[in-house]
C-alpha positions as CSV (number, residue, x, y, z in Angstrom):
1,X,33.3,13.8,47.5
2,X,31.1,16.9,48.2
3,X,33.1,19.2,50.4
4,X,30.0,20.4,52.1
5,X,29.5,17.1,53.7
6,X,31.8,16.3,56.6
7,X,32.2,12.9,58.4
8,X,33.1,13.7,62.1
9,X,34.5,10.9,64.1
10,X,35.1,10.4,67.8
11,X,38.6,9.8,69.3
12,X,38.8,8.8,72.9
13,X,42.5,7.8,72.8
14,X,45.5,7.9,70.3
15,X,44.6,4.6,68.7
16,X,41.0,5.5,68.1
17,X,42.0,8.7,66.6
18,X,44.5,7.0,64.2
19,X,41.7,4.5,63.4
20,X,39.4,7.3,62.5
21,X,41.9,9.2,60.3
22,X,42.8,6.1,58.3
23,X,39.1,5.0,57.9
24,X,38.5,8.3,56.1
25,X,37.1,10.7,58.7
26,X,37.1,14.4,57.5
27,X,37.4,15.5,61.1
28,X,37.9,14.0,64.5
29,X,36.9,15.4,67.9
30,X,38.9,14.4,70.9
31,X,39.7,15.7,74.5
32,X,42.6,16.4,76.7
33,X,42.9,15.1,80.4
34,X,40.8,18.0,81.6
35,X,38.1,20.5,80.5
36,X,36.2,17.9,78.4
37,X,32.8,16.0,78.8
38,X,34.2,12.5,78.6
39,X,36.2,12.0,81.6
40,X,35.8,8.2,81.2
41,X,37.6,8.2,77.9
42,X,41.3,7.7,78.1
43,X,41.9,11.1,76.4
44,X,45.2,12.4,75.3
45,X,48.0,14.8,76.5
46,X,48.9,18.1,74.9
47,X,52.0,16.6,73.4
48,X,50.0,13.9,71.8
49,X,47.5,16.4,70.5
50,X,50.3,18.2,68.6
51,X,51.3,15.0,66.9
52,X,47.8,14.1,66.1
53,X,47.2,17.5,64.4
54,X,50.3,16.9,62.3
55,X,49.2,13.4,61.4
56,X,45.6,14.4,60.6
57,X,46.6,17.3,58.5
58,X,48.7,14.9,56.4
59,X,45.5,13.1,55.6
60,X,43.5,16.3,55.1
61,X,41.7,15.6,58.2
62,X,40.8,18.3,60.8
63,X,41.1,18.1,64.6
64,X,38.6,19.6,67.0
65,X,39.2,19.6,70.7
66,X,36.4,19.2,73.2
67,X,36.3,21.8,76.0
68,X,32.7,21.2,76.5
69,X,32.0,21.5,80.1
70,X,30.9,24.3,82.5
71,X,33.9,26.2,84.0
72,X,34.4,27.1,87.5
73,X,35.7,30.6,88.5
74,X,39.1,29.2,89.9
75,X,39.8,27.3,86.7
76,X,40.1,30.3,84.3
77,X,43.8,30.9,84.9
78,X,44.7,27.3,84.0
79,X,42.1,27.4,81.1
80,X,43.9,30.6,79.9
81,X,47.3,28.9,80.0
82,X,45.8,26.0,77.8
83,X,44.2,28.4,75.4
84,X,47.5,30.2,75.0
85,X,49.2,27.0,73.9
86,X,46.2,26.0,71.7
87,X,46.4,29.4,70.0
88,X,49.9,28.6,68.8
89,X,49.0,25.3,67.2
90,X,47.1,24.5,64.0
91,X,44.2,23.1,65.9
92,X,41.0,23.3,63.7
93,X,38.4,24.2,66.3
94,X,37.4,24.0,70.0
95,X,34.0,22.5,71.1
96,X,32.4,24.6,73.9
97,X,29.5,24.5,76.2
98,X,30.2,27.3,78.8
99,X,29.0,30.8,77.8
100,X,32.0,32.2,79.8
101,X,34.4,30.3,77.6
102,X,32.7,31.7,74.6
103,X,33.4,35.1,75.9
104,X,37.2,34.7,76.5
105,X,37.6,32.8,73.3
106,X,35.9,35.5,71.2
107,X,37.6,38.4,73.1
108,X,41.1,37.1,73.9
109,X,41.7,34.1,71.4
110,X,40.1,35.0,68.2
111,X,42.3,32.6,66.1
112,X,40.6,29.6,67.7
113,X,37.5,28.6,65.8
114,X,34.5,28.0,68.2
115,X,32.0,25.2,67.9
116,X,28.8,25.0,70.1
117,X,28.6,21.7,71.9
118,X,25.5,19.4,72.0
119,X,25.5,20.2,75.8
120,X,23.9,23.7,74.9
121,X,20.7,21.9,73.9
122,X,20.3,23.8,70.6
123,X,16.9,23.0,69.3
124,X,15.2,26.2,68.0
125,X,15.9,28.9,65.4
126,X,16.3,31.7,67.9
127,X,19.3,30.0,69.5
128,X,21.3,30.2,66.3
129,X,21.9,34.1,66.3
130,X,22.5,33.9,70.0
131,X,25.4,31.4,69.5
132,X,26.6,33.3,66.4
133,X,26.9,36.5,68.3
134,X,28.9,34.6,71.0
135,X,31.3,33.5,68.2
136,X,30.2,30.1,67.3
137,X,31.0,29.0,63.7
138,X,29.0,25.8,63.9
139,X,26.5,24.2,66.2
140,X,25.7,20.6,67.1
141,X,22.0,20.2,67.1
142,X,20.0,18.3,69.8
143,X,19.6,14.7,69.1
144,X,15.8,14.9,69.8
145,X,15.0,16.9,66.6
146,X,13.3,15.4,63.6
147,X,14.1,16.0,60.0
148,X,11.6,18.8,59.6
149,X,12.9,20.6,62.6
150,X,16.5,20.1,61.6
151,X,15.6,21.5,58.2
152,X,14.1,24.6,59.7
153,X,17.0,25.3,62.1
154,X,19.5,24.6,59.3
155,X,17.8,27.3,57.1
156,X,18.6,29.9,59.8
157,X,22.1,28.5,60.2
158,X,22.8,29.1,56.5
159,X,21.3,32.7,56.8
160,X,23.7,33.2,59.7
161,X,26.7,31.5,58.0
162,X,26.8,28.9,60.7
163,X,27.5,25.2,60.0
164,X,25.3,22.4,61.5
165,X,26.3,19.1,63.0
166,X,23.9,16.2,63.6
167,X,24.8,13.0,65.5
168,X,24.2,10.1,63.0
169,X,25.4,7.1,65.1
170,X,26.1,6.1,68.7
171,X,24.6,6.2,72.1
172,X,21.4,8.1,72.8
173,X,20.8,10.0,76.1
174,X,17.2,9.7,77.2
175,X,17.5,13.2,78.7
176,X,18.1,16.4,76.8
177,X,21.8,16.9,76.7
178,X,23.0,19.6,79.1
179,X,19.9,19.2,81.1
180,X,20.7,16.0,82.9
181,X,21.5,16.3,86.6
182,X,20.9,12.7,87.5
183,X,24.0,12.1,89.7
184,X,25.1,15.8,90.1
185,X,22.2,16.1,92.6
186,X,23.4,13.3,94.8
187,X,27.2,12.9,94.3
188,X,28.5,15.9,92.3
189,X,29.2,13.7,89.3
190,X,27.7,16.0,86.7
191,X,27.3,15.4,83.1
192,X,28.0,19.1,82.6
193,X,31.5,18.4,83.9
194,X,32.1,15.1,81.9
195,X,31.4,12.8,84.8
196,X,28.1,11.3,83.7
197,X,27.3,8.2,85.7
198,X,24.8,6.8,83.3
199,X,21.8,6.4,85.6
200,X,19.8,5.9,82.5
201,X,21.6,2.6,81.9
202,X,21.1,1.3,85.5
203,X,18.8,-1.6,86.5
204,X,15.8,-0.7,88.4
205,X,13.2,-2.7,90.3
206,X,10.7,-4.2,87.9
207,X,8.3,-1.7,87.0
208,X,4.5,-2.2,86.6
209,X,4.9,-2.6,82.8
210,X,7.5,-5.3,83.4
211,X,10.8,-3.5,82.6
212,X,14.1,-3.5,84.5
213,X,15.7,-0.9,82.4
214,X,13.0,1.6,82.0
215,X,15.3,4.5,80.9
216,X,17.6,2.6,78.6
217,X,17.4,3.7,74.9
218,X,18.7,1.9,71.9
219,X,21.6,3.5,70.0
220,X,21.0,6.2,67.4
221,X,21.7,5.4,63.7
222,X,20.9,7.4,60.7
223,X,22.8,5.1,58.4
224,X,19.9,5.0,55.9
225,X,18.7,8.5,56.4
226,X,21.9,10.2,54.9
227,X,20.0,11.4,51.8
228,X,17.3,13.1,54.0
229,X,20.0,14.8,56.1
230,X,21.9,15.9,53.1
231,X,18.7,17.4,51.7
232,X,18.2,19.1,55.1
233,X,21.5,20.9,54.5
234,X,23.4,19.4,57.3
235,X,27.1,20.0,57.0
236,X,28.7,17.5,59.4
237,X,27.6,13.9,60.2
238,X,28.9,13.3,63.7
239,X,29.6,9.9,65.2
240,X,29.3,9.4,68.9
241,X,31.9,7.1,70.8
242,X,34.8,8.6,72.6
243,X,34.8,5.8,75.1
244,X,34.8,3.2,72.3
245,X,37.7,1.2,71.0
246,X,39.8,1.7,67.9
247,X,38.3,-1.2,66.2
248,X,34.8,0.2,66.9
249,X,35.7,3.6,65.5
250,X,37.3,2.3,62.4
251,X,34.4,0.0,61.6
252,X,31.7,2.7,62.1
253,X,33.7,5.4,60.3
254,X,34.6,3.1,57.4
255,X,31.0,2.0,57.0
256,X,29.7,5.7,57.0
257,X,32.6,6.7,54.6
258,X,31.5,4.1,52.0
259,X,27.9,4.9,52.5
260,X,28.3,8.6,51.9
261,X,30.8,8.2,49.1
262,X,28.6,5.6,47.4
263,X,25.4,7.8,47.6
264,X,27.3,10.9,46.2
265,X,28.6,8.9,43.3
266,X,25.6,6.8,42.5
267,X,22.6,8.5,44.0
268,X,21.9,5.3,45.9
269,X,22.7,3.9,49.4
270,X,25.2,1.1,48.6
271,X,25.9,-0.3,52.1
272,X,23.7,-2.7,54.1
273,X,25.0,-1.5,57.5
274,X,25.6,-5.1,58.8
275,X,29.0,-4.3,59.9
276,X,27.6,-1.8,62.4
277,X,26.0,-4.8,64.2
278,X,29.4,-6.5,64.6
279,X,30.7,-3.9,67.0
280,X,29.3,-2.6,70.2
281,X,25.6,-1.6,69.9
282,X,22.4,-1.6,71.9
283,X,20.4,-2.2,68.6
284,X,19.5,0.9,66.6
285,X,16.7,3.3,66.3
286,X,16.2,6.5,64.1
287,X,12.9,7.3,65.8
288,X,14.0,10.8,66.8
289,X,14.8,11.7,63.3
290,X,11.6,10.3,61.9
291,X,9.6,12.0,64.7
292,X,8.1,8.7,65.7
293,X,8.7,8.5,69.4
294,X,7.5,5.0,70.4
295,X,8.2,2.2,72.9
296,X,10.5,0.3,70.3
297,X,13.2,3.0,71.1
298,X,13.7,1.3,74.5
299,X,15.7,-1.9,75.0
300,X,16.2,-4.1,78.1
301,X,19.8,-4.7,77.2
302,X,22.2,-1.9,78.1
303,X,25.2,-3.8,77.1
304,X,26.5,-5.1,73.7
305,X,23.8,-6.4,71.4
306,X,26.0,-7.7,68.8
307,X,25.7,-11.4,69.8
308,X,21.9,-11.1,70.0
309,X,21.8,-9.6,66.5
310,X,24.0,-12.4,65.1
311,X,21.9,-15.1,66.7
312,X,18.7,-13.6,65.4
313,X,20.1,-13.0,61.9
314,X,21.2,-16.6,61.7
315,X,18.1,-17.9,63.4
316,X,20.3,-19.8,65.8
317,X,18.1,-21.9,68.2
318,X,19.9,-25.1,69.2
319,X,22.9,-25.0,71.6
320,X,25.2,-26.0,68.7
321,X,23.9,-23.3,66.5
322,X,24.2,-20.6,69.2
323,X,27.8,-21.8,70.0
324,X,28.8,-21.7,66.3
325,X,27.4,-18.3,65.8
326,X,29.0,-16.9,68.9
327,X,32.4,-18.4,68.1
328,X,32.2,-17.1,64.5
329,X,31.3,-13.5,65.8
330,X,34.2,-13.7,68.3
331,X,36.6,-14.6,65.6
332,X,35.4,-11.9,63.2
333,X,35.7,-9.2,66.1
334,X,39.2,-10.5,66.8
335,X,40.2,-10.3,63.1
336,X,38.7,-6.8,62.8
337,X,40.6,-5.7,65.9
338,X,43.9,-7.2,64.6
339,X,43.4,-5.6,61.2
340,X,43.0,-2.1,62.6
341,X,46.0,-2.6,64.9
342,X,48.0,-3.6,62.0
343,X,46.9,-0.5,60.0
344,X,47.5,2.0,62.7
345,X,50.9,0.8,63.8
346,X,52.3,2.2,60.6
347,X,51.2,5.7,61.3
348,X,52.9,7.7,64.0
349,X,52.4,10.9,66.1
350,X,56.0,10.9,67.3
351,X,57.7,14.3,67.3
352,X,59.9,14.7,64.2
353,X,63.6,15.6,64.8
354,X,64.5,19.1,63.9
355,X,67.9,20.5,62.9
356,X,68.7,24.1,62.6
357,X,71.9,25.0,60.6
358,X,73.2,28.6,60.8
359,X,75.6,30.2,58.5
360,X,76.8,33.7,57.6
361,X,79.7,36.1,57.7
362,X,80.2,39.8,58.3
363,X,78.4,41.9,55.7
364,X,76.5,38.8,54.5
365,X,73.0,37.6,55.1
366,X,72.4,35.2,58.0
367,X,71.0,32.0,56.6
368,X,69.2,29.2,58.5
369,X,68.6,25.7,57.0
370,X,65.6,24.0,58.8
371,X,65.5,20.3,58.4
372,X,63.0,17.8,59.8
373,X,62.7,14.1,59.4
374,X,58.9,14.1,59.1
375,X,57.8,11.4,56.6
376,X,55.5,13.9,55.0
377,X,57.2,17.2,56.2
378,X,55.3,20.4,56.6
379,X,58.5,21.9,54.9
380,X,61.0,20.3,52.6
381,X,63.8,18.4,54.2
382,X,66.3,21.0,53.1
383,X,64.6,24.3,53.2
384,X,65.9,26.9,50.8
385,X,67.9,29.2,53.1
386,X,66.4,32.2,54.8
387,X,68.4,35.2,53.7
388,X,67.0,38.3,55.3
389,X,69.4,40.0,57.8
390,X,73.0,41.1,57.5
391,X,75.4,39.7,60.0
392,X,77.6,42.3,61.7
393,X,80.9,42.2,63.6
394,X,80.6,42.0,67.4
395,X,82.5,45.2,67.5
396,X,79.2,46.9,66.6
397,X,77.4,45.2,69.5
398,X,75.8,47.6,71.9
399,X,73.8,46.8,75.0
400,X,70.1,45.8,74.4
401,X,70.4,46.0,70.6
402,X,72.8,43.3,69.3
403,X,73.0,39.5,70.0
404,X,76.2,37.6,69.6
405,X,75.8,34.7,67.1
406,X,77.7,31.9,68.9
407,X,76.6,28.5,70.0
408,X,75.8,29.5,73.5
409,X,73.6,32.4,72.5
410,X,71.7,30.4,69.8
411,X,71.2,27.4,72.1
412,X,69.6,29.8,74.6
413,X,67.4,31.6,72.0
414,X,66.2,28.5,70.1
415,X,66.0,25.8,72.8
416,X,62.3,26.2,73.1
417,X,61.9,24.7,69.6
418,X,62.4,21.4,71.5
419,X,58.8,21.4,72.6
420,X,55.6,19.3,72.2
421,X,55.9,19.8,68.4
422,X,59.5,18.9,67.7
423,X,62.6,17.2,69.0
424,X,65.3,19.7,68.6
425,X,68.4,17.5,67.9
426,X,70.9,20.0,66.6
427,X,71.7,23.7,66.4
428,X,74.7,23.9,64.3
429,X,76.9,27.0,64.0
430,X,79.9,25.6,62.0
431,X,78.9,27.9,59.0
432,X,79.0,31.1,61.2
433,X,82.1,33.2,61.0
434,X,83.6,34.0,64.5
435,X,82.7,37.2,66.4
436,X,79.6,38.1,64.5
437,X,76.3,39.5,65.8
438,X,72.8,40.5,64.8
439,X,70.2,42.9,66.3
440,X,67.9,41.4,68.8
441,X,64.9,42.5,66.9
442,X,66.0,40.9,63.7
443,X,66.9,37.7,65.3
444,X,63.5,37.6,67.1
445,X,61.8,38.2,63.8
446,X,63.8,35.4,62.2
447,X,62.9,33.1,65.0
448,X,59.2,33.9,64.5
449,X,59.5,33.3,60.9
450,X,60.9,29.8,61.5
451,X,58.3,29.1,64.1
452,X,55.6,30.1,61.6
453,X,57.1,27.9,59.0
454,X,57.1,24.9,61.3
455,X,53.5,25.6,62.3
456,X,51.9,25.5,58.8
457,X,52.4,29.2,58.3
458,X,50.7,30.3,61.5
459,X,52.4,33.2,63.1
460,X,53.1,33.0,66.8
461,X,50.4,34.4,69.0
462,X,51.2,36.6,72.0
463,X,50.5,35.3,75.4
464,X,47.2,36.5,76.9
465,X,46.8,37.2,80.6
466,X,43.1,37.5,81.6
467,X,42.4,40.8,83.4
468,X,41.5,40.7,87.0
469,X,37.7,41.0,87.5
470,X,36.2,43.4,90.0
471,X,33.5,42.3,92.4
472,X,30.8,45.0,92.5
473,X,28.7,45.3,95.6
474,X,24.9,44.6,95.5
475,X,22.4,47.3,96.0
476,X,20.3,47.5,99.0
477,X,17.2,45.2,99.1
478,X,13.9,46.8,98.0
479,X,12.5,46.0,101.5
480,X,14.0,47.5,104.7
481,X,15.3,45.3,107.5
482,X,15.7,42.3,105.1
483,X,18.9,40.4,104.0
484,X,17.7,40.2,100.4
485,X,14.7,40.2,98.1
486,X,12.3,37.2,97.9
487,X,10.7,35.9,94.7
488,X,8.3,33.1,94.0
489,X,7.6,31.0,90.8
490,X,4.2,29.7,90.1
491,X,2.7,27.9,87.0
492,X,-1.0,27.6,88.3
493,X,-3.2,30.6,87.4
494,X,-5.0,30.1,90.7
495,X,-1.8,30.9,92.5
496,X,-1.9,34.5,91.5
497,X,-3.9,34.9,94.7
498,X,-0.5,34.6,96.5
499,X,0.0,38.3,95.4
500,X,-2.3,39.1,98.3
501,X,0.1,37.6,101.0
502,X,3.5,38.9,99.7
503,X,5.1,41.8,97.9
504,X,7.7,39.4,96.4
505,X,8.4,39.3,92.7
506,X,6.2,36.6,91.1
507,X,7.4,34.7,88.2
508,X,4.9,32.7,86.1
509,X,6.3,29.6,84.5
510,X,5.1,29.3,80.8
511,X,4.5,25.9,79.4
512,X,7.0,23.8,77.3
513,X,4.3,23.1,74.7
514,X,1.1,25.0,73.4
515,X,-1.7,24.4,71.1
516,X,-1.0,26.0,67.8
517,X,-1.5,29.9,67.9
518,X,-2.5,29.8,71.5
519,X,-3.4,33.3,72.7
520,X,-4.5,32.3,76.2
521,X,-1.3,33.4,77.9
522,X,-1.1,36.7,76.1
523,X,-4.3,37.9,77.7
524,X,-3.5,36.3,81.0
525,X,-0.2,38.2,81.3
526,X,-1.6,41.4,80.0
527,X,-4.4,41.2,82.6
528,X,-1.8,40.5,85.4
529,X,1.1,42.8,84.8
530,X,2.7,42.0,88.1
531,X,3.5,38.5,86.8
532,X,7.0,38.3,85.3
533,X,7.0,35.6,82.5
534,X,9.4,32.7,83.1
535,X,10.4,30.8,79.9
536,X,11.4,27.2,80.0
537,X,14.6,25.5,78.7
538,X,13.2,23.6,75.8
539,X,11.0,25.2,73.2
540,X,11.0,23.2,69.9
541,X,9.4,24.2,66.6
542,X,6.0,25.6,66.9
543,X,6.3,25.8,70.7
544,X,9.1,28.2,70.2
545,X,7.0,30.2,67.7
546,X,4.1,30.5,70.2
547,X,6.5,31.4,73.1
548,X,8.0,34.0,70.9
549,X,4.5,35.4,70.0
550,X,3.7,35.7,73.8
551,X,6.9,37.7,74.3
552,X,6.2,40.0,71.4
553,X,2.6,40.5,72.1
554,X,2.9,41.1,75.8
555,X,6.0,43.1,75.7
556,X,6.7,42.7,79.5
557,X,9.0,44.9,81.3
558,X,11.1,42.0,82.4
559,X,11.3,38.2,81.8
560,X,13.3,35.2,83.1
561,X,14.4,32.8,80.3
562,X,16.1,29.4,80.5
563,X,16.2,29.4,76.7
564,X,18.7,31.4,74.7
565,X,16.5,31.7,71.7
566,X,14.0,33.7,73.8
567,X,16.9,35.6,75.4
568,X,18.1,36.7,72.0
569,X,14.6,38.0,70.9
570,X,14.2,39.8,74.2
571,X,17.5,41.5,73.6
572,X,16.4,42.6,70.1
573,X,13.1,43.9,71.5
574,X,14.9,45.9,74.3
575,X,13.1,43.8,77.0
576,X,14.9,43.4,80.3
577,X,15.9,39.7,80.8
578,X,17.4,37.5,83.5
579,X,19.1,34.2,82.8
580,X,17.4,31.4,84.4
581,X,18.9,28.6,86.6
582,X,18.9,26.0,83.7
583,X,21.4,28.1,81.7
584,X,24.0,26.5,84.0
585,X,25.8,29.8,84.9
586,X,28.9,29.0,87.1
587,X,31.4,31.9,86.5
588,X,31.8,35.6,86.1
589,X,32.8,35.4,82.5
590,X,29.4,34.0,81.6
591,X,27.8,37.0,83.3
592,X,30.0,39.3,81.3
593,X,29.2,37.6,78.1
594,X,25.4,37.9,78.7
595,X,25.6,41.5,79.9
596,X,28.0,42.8,77.2
597,X,26.7,40.8,74.2
598,X,23.0,40.7,75.0
599,X,22.2,43.5,77.6
600,X,21.3,40.8,80.2
601,X,20.3,42.5,83.5
602,X,20.8,39.5,85.8
603,X,21.1,35.8,86.3
604,X,20.4,32.9,88.5
605,X,23.5,31.1,89.6
606,X,23.5,27.3,88.9
607,X,22.4,25.2,91.8
608,X,25.0,22.6,90.8
609,X,27.8,24.4,92.5
610,X,28.7,24.7,96.1
611,X,29.1,27.7,98.5
612,X,32.8,28.3,97.9
613,X,32.3,28.0,94.1
614,X,29.5,30.4,94.2
615,X,31.3,32.8,96.4
616,X,34.2,33.2,94.0
617,X,32.0,34.6,91.3
618,X,32.5,38.4,90.7
619,X,29.3,40.4,90.0
620,X,29.5,42.7,87.0
621,X,28.5,46.4,87.6
622,X,24.7,47.0,87.5
623,X,23.9,43.3,87.4
624,X,21.7,41.3,89.8
625,X,22.3,37.9,91.0
626,X,19.7,35.4,92.0
627,X,19.6,31.9,93.6
628,X,16.9,29.3,94.1
629,X,16.6,28.2,97.8
630,X,13.5,26.0,97.4
631,X,12.7,23.8,94.4
632,X,12.1,20.3,93.2
633,X,15.3,18.7,92.1
634,X,15.2,18.0,88.4
635,X,17.3,14.9,87.5
636,X,16.4,14.9,83.7
637,X,13.8,15.9,81.2
638,X,13.0,14.0,78.1
639,X,11.3,14.1,74.8
640,X,10.6,10.5,75.3
641,X,7.8,9.0,77.4
642,X,8.8,7.7,80.8
643,X,5.4,6.1,81.4
644,X,5.5,3.5,78.8
645,X,8.3,1.7,80.5
646,X,7.1,2.3,84.1
647,X,3.3,2.0,84.4
648,X,2.6,1.5,80.8
649,X,0.4,3.5,78.5
650,X,-2.3,2.6,76.1
651,X,-0.8,4.9,73.4
652,X,1.9,3.1,71.3
653,X,3.7,6.4,70.7
654,X,3.9,10.0,71.8
655,X,1.9,12.5,69.9
656,X,1.3,16.3,70.4
657,X,-1.8,15.4,72.4
658,X,0.4,13.6,75.0
659,X,2.4,16.8,75.6
660,X,-0.7,18.8,76.0
661,X,-3.0,16.6,78.0
662,X,-0.9,14.0,80.0
663,X,-0.4,14.8,83.7
664,X,0.6,11.4,85.1
665,X,3.0,10.7,87.9
666,X,4.7,7.6,89.2
667,X,8.1,6.6,90.5
668,X,10.9,4.1,89.8
669,X,13.2,2.5,92.4
670,X,16.8,1.4,91.7
671,X,18.5,-1.6,93.1
672,X,19.9,0.4,95.9
673,X,16.3,1.1,97.1
674,X,16.4,4.8,96.0
675,X,13.2,6.0,94.5
676,X,12.8,8.9,92.0
677,X,9.6,10.6,91.0
678,X,8.4,10.6,87.4
679,X,6.2,13.6,86.7
680,X,4.5,14.9,83.7
681,X,2.4,18.1,84.0
682,X,0.1,19.2,81.2
683,X,2.1,20.9,78.4
684,X,5.3,19.9,80.0
685,X,8.1,17.4,79.1
686,X,8.2,14.1,81.0
687,X,10.7,14.6,83.9
688,X,12.4,12.7,86.7
689,X,13.0,14.3,90.1
690,X,14.7,13.5,93.2
691,X,12.3,12.4,96.0
692,X,13.7,15.1,98.3
693,X,13.0,18.8,97.8
694,X,15.9,21.3,97.6
695,X,15.6,23.5,100.7
696,X,18.7,25.7,101.4
697,X,18.5,28.0,104.3
698,X,22.3,28.0,104.7
699,X,22.7,30.0,101.5
700,X,20.5,32.9,103.0
701,X,22.7,33.2,106.0
702,X,26.1,32.6,104.2
703,X,25.5,34.4,100.9
704,X,23.0,37.1,101.5
705,X,25.8,39.7,101.0
706,X,26.2,38.4,97.4
707,X,22.6,37.6,96.2
708,X,20.0,40.3,95.5
709,X,17.2,37.7,95.4
710,X,16.3,34.2,96.7
711,X,13.6,32.3,94.9
712,X,11.0,29.8,96.0
713,X,9.7,27.4,93.3
714,X,6.0,26.8,94.2
715,X,4.9,25.1,91.0
716,X,4.5,21.6,92.7
717,X,6.3,20.1,89.8
718,X,8.0,16.8,90.8
719,X,5.8,16.4,93.9
720,X,4.0,13.3,92.6
721,X,1.4,12.2,95.0
722,X,3.1,13.9,98.0
723,X,1.2,16.5,100.0
724,X,2.6,20.0,99.1
725,X,3.1,22.4,102.0
726,X,0.8,25.4,102.4
727,X,2.4,28.0,100.0
728,X,1.4,31.1,102.0
729,X,2.9,29.6,105.1
730,X,6.0,28.7,103.2
731,X,6.4,32.1,101.9
732,X,5.8,33.6,105.5
733,X,8.6,31.4,106.8
734,X,11.2,32.4,104.3
735,X,10.2,36.1,104.6
736,X,10.8,35.7,108.3
737,X,14.2,34.0,107.8
738,X,15.2,36.9,105.4
739,X,14.4,39.4,108.2
740,X,16.3,37.5,110.9
741,X,19.9,38.3,111.8
742,X,21.1,34.8,112.9
743,X,24.0,36.4,114.8
744,X,21.8,38.4,117.1
745,X,18.6,36.2,117.1
746,X,19.6,32.6,116.9
747,X,16.5,31.3,118.6
748,X,14.2,32.9,116.1
749,X,16.3,31.5,113.2
750,X,16.1,28.1,114.8
751,X,12.3,28.3,115.2
752,X,11.9,29.2,111.5
753,X,14.2,26.5,110.4
754,X,12.4,23.9,112.4
755,X,9.0,24.9,111.0
756,X,10.5,24.5,107.5
757,X,11.7,21.0,108.4
758,X,8.0,20.2,109.5
759,X,6.6,21.8,106.3
760,X,9.1,20.0,104.1
761,X,10.2,16.8,105.8
762,X,11.9,15.3,102.7
763,X,14.5,18.0,102.1
764,X,18.2,18.2,101.1
765,X,20.8,20.8,100.1
766,X,23.6,18.3,99.5
767,X,24.4,20.0,96.1
768,X,25.3,23.1,98.0
769,X,27.9,21.2,99.8
770,X,29.1,18.8,97.1
771,X,29.3,21.3,94.2
772,X,31.2,20.3,91.0
């Protein structure tokens, strides 16, 4: 097999991991009970992880651990404790989403290999050097990319010496990964914390186009696209499925293993993929890879499609035919499951027994025989004796320098070898002469040598304690007699007239998509230097190129960006940049990473976290903090079309014209009676929003000592057919709120608050209370 091609398998529990290993996976990704983005998976304990690593390495398989969630400030102490333990294992990599975790891994745990999670929404060439500088050795690309786009990003990866992963099989999210807030906004069940509630799989009231599952995509499968992905230079073919069974994992991994090996050997695809339909699936699509985004990607069946496929394949029509096919499939599934169970029961992750046998006499070397019962031991069952340090008489023992070599002393010094890795059965001292000793330093060195030998040659890593962070005070607001600065976000060129009614900073939101070589916004921003460019989260292919051209041509004094590719280029150009709210910043270490690595000057704190979680964040020195107090609540954005399945569309598939010209809006309603606005502005991605607007006046009164800037999003995105409040009036009310001391003028505060309720009747700030 070509070593450049890796088959990366999911492992949600021990049995699934064993199944992946024996099916021929080159690597397996799995998660512990915390800090991972699949809380619904069974997951594994730390002790099981150690056994899994040992087992996998016997099969020349690597183990990657998922730590791919955003991290809260209070969690870093327990996170550091975990990383200290992981640094003393032979784990092959950690999968990371949070920029703050990148920072502490690179700075304090350099022996752990860092992989960028799909939750980072990596989709353009500018993001690769950003992630490389953070310490990533590989990146998992967004599932929405087509082969041409993957090839272009991979070319930069190769230049940067970064490996690429692409999902080749399993569930598809309709939303861009990392940018889905569908249940975070209402219940705090954030996909960025591993608690996705799968709103996209829910049943909704029948839409105008006759669909009950308008957000439900078929599963992804690139089973027949492997040659094209190999040609694109992809290193790792990743299978999704950490909540799937061992039988599912074994079937899918084994199928892909045979397909890859057969192609590399013969130059032809040798497998027909039929086995993939015998385990859980929602039918399959490779439309994202082909760049053909059409209605056939959706399915009305969010559950297992295997029986439907079998019935269609056998043309079963009559009741007898249907019953026969279903019984046959059930039997095949039972046989597959039994076969996998039989195979995996012969492989074990149990801790090997360990025996340490000491011998030596005065004036002779101390020797230790290290014996394990591992079926395929990391060391031989009777290791050649270590002969390094001379044993001395206890008469030479002096305080703090010599250690007596007797049973009690050695039991005390070596008892921690009974750990997650080994079951220490015996420390034998019968071969030691009585009344002998050794220097403490030499015994410690010998202990470390044994630990290294038992850990595949990895030397013990010293425990890291994270330094305490300092909270730096914020500077005085630019305007006197105000709690904080105000800023506004606009996207309509007509709204530049708002500059006449406020001295607030004005951010101008640039589109997600552009006509090729569009220069419109270059001239507009140059003619209006007061506007601060605001770059969106997703900029794919040519749209990233145009956005980059705007940045380079305008050379603004400052920008806000939600895209790390733009952030990296701004850093290279020496342009002051602020991290936007969709970079999901939730902790101080993320702020430090952006400031120290990329000269970032400020950041919006994520609206997913609550007041206490926000208040725990420590501001770095000379760094501004911002928070959005008024905005539409984005639930998800997609590269797919939401209108085909809701109100219908005359176009059979999405093309570039759809992105640039479509500006439809509608809504869908779930079976609980909750409605959600579907909105698509010209040159923007189809998005779904909460019907309520986010209005948070509490943050102004409670956190004005922390934030330099409170922002109003006046773009009208997500409003649908609702009447938007008068923008000038809205600005005036918030300015009055910022100049009101609630402790001394409660009545004025109440009047403003009531006016805002009248202006924005459908409002909520539940996220500010729920948090993560």
